[in-house]
C-alpha positions in Angstrom: 36.8 26.1 -37.0 34.3 27.6 -34.6 34.3 26.8 -30.9 31.0 25.0 -31.1 32.3 22.8 -34.0 35.5 22.0 -32.1 33.5 21.1 -29.0 31.2 18.8 -31.1 34.3 17.2 -32.6 35.7 16.6 -29.1 32.4 15.0 -27.9 32.4 12.8 -31.0 36.0 11.8 -30.3 35.1 10.9 -26.7 32.2 8.9 -28.0 34.4 7.1 -30.5 36.8 6.1 -27.7 34.1 4.0 -25.9 34.5 0.3 -26.2 30.9 -1.0 -26.2 32.0 -4.6 -25.7 34.0 -3.8 -22.6 31.1 -1.8 -21.2 28.6 -4.6 -22.0 30.9 -7.1 -20.3 31.4 -5.0 -17.2 27.6 -4.4 -16.8 26.9 -8.1 -17.3 29.5 -9.1 -14.8 29.0 -6.5 -12.1 25.5 -5.0 -12.6 24.7 -1.5 -13.5 25.0 0.0 -10.1 28.5 -1.4 -9.5 29.5 -0.3 -13.0 28.4 3.3 -12.2 30.2 3.1 -8.9 33.4 2.0 -10.6 33.2 4.8 -13.2 32.6 7.3 -10.3 35.7 5.9 -8.5 37.8 6.3 -11.6 36.7 9.8 -11.9 37.4 10.5 -8.2 40.9 9.1 -8.4 41.8 11.2 -11.4 40.3 14.3 -9.7 42.2 13.6 -6.5 45.4 13.2 -8.4 44.8 16.4 -10.4 44.0 18.4 -7.2 46.7 17.0 -5.0 49.4 19.5 -5.6 47.5 22.7 -5.2 47.1 25.5 -7.8 49.8 24.4 -10.3 48.7 20.8 -10.7 45.1 21.8 -10.4 45.4 24.1 -13.4 47.6 21.8 -15.4 45.4 18.8 -14.6 42.1 20.5 -15.3 41.8 19.6 -19.0 42.7 16.0 -18.2 40.2 15.9 -15.3 37.4 17.4 -17.5 38.2 14.9 -20.3 38.2 12.0 -17.9 34.8 13.1 -16.5 33.3 13.3 -20.0 34.6 9.8 -20.7 33.2 8.4 -17.5 29.9 10.2 -18.1 29.7 8.7 -21.5 30.7 5.3 -20.2 27.9 5.5 -17.6 25.4 6.6 -20.2 26.3 3.8 -22.6 26.2 1.3 -19.7 22.7 2.4 -18.7 21.5 2.3 -22.3 22.8 -1.3 -22.6 21.2 -2.1 -19.2 17.8 -0.8 -20.2 17.7 -1.8 -23.9 19.9 -4.8 -24.0 22.0 -3.4 -26.8 25.1 -1.3 -26.8 24.5 0.2 -30.2 23.4 3.9 -30.4 24.2 6.6 -32.9 26.2 9.7 -31.7 23.3 12.1 -32.1 20.8 10.0 -30.2 23.5 9.4 -27.6 24.1 13.1 -27.2 20.3 13.7 -26.7 20.4 11.3 -23.8 23.6 13.0 -22.4 21.8 16.3 -22.8 18.7 15.2 -20.9 20.9 13.7 -18.1 22.5 17.1 -17.4 19.2 19.0 -17.8 19.6 20.4 -21.3 16.5 20.4 -23.5 17.2 18.7 -26.8 15.0 18.9 -29.8 14.7 16.6 -32.7 18.4 17.2 -33.6 21.5 17.8 -31.6 23.0 21.1 -32.7 26.4 22.5 -31.9 24.6 24.9 -29.6 23.1 22.1 -27.6 26.6 20.5 -27.3 27.8 23.9 -26.0 25.1 23.9 -23.4 26.0 20.3 -22.4 29.6 21.3 -22.0 28.6 24.4 -19.9 26.5 22.2 -17.6 29.5 19.8 -17.1 31.9 22.6 -16.4 29.5 24.3 -14.1 29.0 21.1 -12.0 32.8 20.5 -11.9 33.7 24.1 -11.3 33.2 23.9 -7.5 36.2 21.6 -7.2 38.5 24.0 -8.9 38.0 26.7 -6.2 39.3 24.4 -3.5 42.0 23.0 -5.9 44.3 25.9 -4.9 45.0 24.3 -1.5 47.1 21.1 -1.6 45.5 18.0 -0.1 42.2 19.8 0.4 41.9 20.3 -3.3 42.5 16.6 -3.8 39.8 15.6 -1.5 37.3 18.1 -2.8 38.0 17.5 -6.4 37.8 13.7 -6.0 34.6 14.0 -4.0 33.0 16.3 -6.5 33.9 14.0 -9.4 32.5 11.0 -7.6 29.3 12.8 -6.8 29.0 14.1 -10.4 29.4 10.7 -12.1 27.1 9.0 -9.5 24.5 11.7 -10.1 24.8 11.3 -13.9 24.2 7.5 -13.3 21.1 8.2 -11.3 19.8 10.7 -13.9 20.4 8.5 -16.9 18.8 5.5 -15.1 15.7 7.7 -14.7 15.4 8.4 -18.4 12.9 6.5 -20.5 15.1 5.1 -23.2 12.1 4.3 -25.4 11.8 8.0 -26.1 15.1 8.0 -28.1 
């Protein structure tokens, strides 16, 4: 299996873990801005935990931290789709087009494995700053948590600015 195919499968697995009814309920109860804030806080907490112990926990926690950021990014994206369209139903390929646009990746008519690789690269680039500071205990926790919070909040703002009628 190629790296691109494995990455596409991981993104699809992350997409499949989303609970549209839970997201719909949370957006209806709290509003989209509070929903985005809660997702950002979840991401910050996990980032803080993963960066708390310095280099060792930073390296061991990195895959979990990245996975959590992808899940929170996908939750925010689906929440905004629901907020703007009133429905929580979207196919994986259309969903990934929106995710791509939210991180600045040009997507064409179809989402190829190369586009998914570019999306992953953008996510890792944006989160990479926190890993440098992760070598220092406590400081790594604060930096990683802050970067995660800013990343998810930024994704929320970017997705809210997308015209969902284009998808």
